[in-house]
C-alpha positions in Angstrom: -0.2 0.2 -0.3 2.8 1.9 0.1 2.5 5.1 -2.3 -1.2 5.5 -1.8 -2.6 8.0 0.2 -5.1 7.3 2.5 -8.4 9.6 2.4 -10.3 9.3 5.4 -13.2 11.6 5.6 -16.5 12.6 8.6 -19.6 12.7 5.8 -22.4 12.8 8.4 -23.0 12.9 12.2 -26.5 13.1 12.9 -28.7 12.3 15.8 -31.9 10.2 15.9 -34.2 13.1 16.6 -34.4 16.5 16.7 -35.4 17.6 20.0 -34.9 15.2 22.9 -36.6 15.7 26.8 -35.0 15.0 30.2 -33.2 11.7 30.6 -34.1 10.2 27.0 -31.5 8.5 25.0 -29.9 9.9 21.9 -28.6 7.8 19.2 -25.9 9.0 17.4 -24.4 7.9 14.3 -21.0 9.1 12.2 -20.3 8.2 8.7 -17.2 7.8 7.9 -15.7 7.0 4.8 -11.6 5.7 4.0 -10.6 4.8 0.8 -8.6 1.4 2.6 -9.1 -0.9 5.4 -7.2 1.1 8.4 -6.5 -0.1 11.9 -6.7 1.1 15.2 -9.0 4.4 14.3 -10.2 6.4 17.3 -13.0 8.7 16.9 -14.6 10.0 19.9 -18.1 11.9 20.2 -18.2 14.9 22.8 -20.8 17.9 23.6 -23.8 18.9 26.0 -21.3 21.2 28.2 -18.6 18.3 28.9 -21.3 15.6 29.8 -21.3 13.6 26.9 -17.5 11.8 26.0 -17.4 8.5 24.5 -15.0 7.4 22.1 -14.3 4.3 20.6 -11.3 2.7 19.1 -12.1 0.3 15.6 -11.3 -0.9 12.6 -12.5 1.0 9.2 -13.3 -1.0 5.9 -12.8 0.6 2.7 -15.8 2.2 1.8 -18.5 3.9 3.6 -18.5 3.1 7.9 -21.4 3.6 10.3 -20.4 4.1 14.0 -23.1 4.6 16.7 -23.1 5.7 19.9 -26.0 6.1 22.8 -26.3 8.1 25.6 -28.6 9.0 28.2 -29.2 12.3 28.6 -29.0 14.3 32.0 -32.4 15.5 33.7 -32.8 19.2 32.9 -32.9 20.9 36.2 -31.4 23.8 38.0 -29.6 21.0 40.4 -27.0 19.4 38.8 -28.5 19.0 35.6 -28.9 20.6 32.5 -30.8 23.9 31.2 -33.2 23.2 28.0 -31.7 24.6 24.8 -29.6 23.8 22.4 -26.3 21.9 22.5 -23.6 21.3 20.4 -21.9 17.7 19.6 -18.9 17.1 17.7 -17.4 14.3 16.7 -13.5 13.3 15.8 -11.8 10.7 14.0 -7.7 10.3 14.8 -5.9 8.6 12.7 -2.0 8.9 13.2 -1.7 12.7 12.9 -5.0 13.7 11.5 -7.6 14.8 13.3 -11.0 15.6 11.5 -13.7 16.9 13.0 -17.7 16.8 12.2 -20.5 19.1 14.3 -24.2 18.9 14.7 -26.7 20.3 16.7 -29.5 18.8 19.4 -32.4 20.6 20.9 -33.5 19.4 24.7 -36.2 20.5 26.7 -37.9 19.2 29.9 
């Protein structure tokens, strides 16, 4: 595989709903394209004021790869929960010295 440039792209980061409520389970999907089989790729998702922080280390197949994460949202309240509103979520793919990022926004209500 020498001489061949490895290309990896984050095609999409999406949530299964546009609006969530307190303590809902959120399912995130990251769509990753790779032009070759790759090992030990780190995929992370972050957001909701630092509360969402998950990662997976996996192997990618040539072509489209779908990586899923589930996260139970905290309760929306003043004491230890989160405020209702919009939250940015980010996804990162780390491979060797390369970091690729993608973003989406979700809305959390009571």
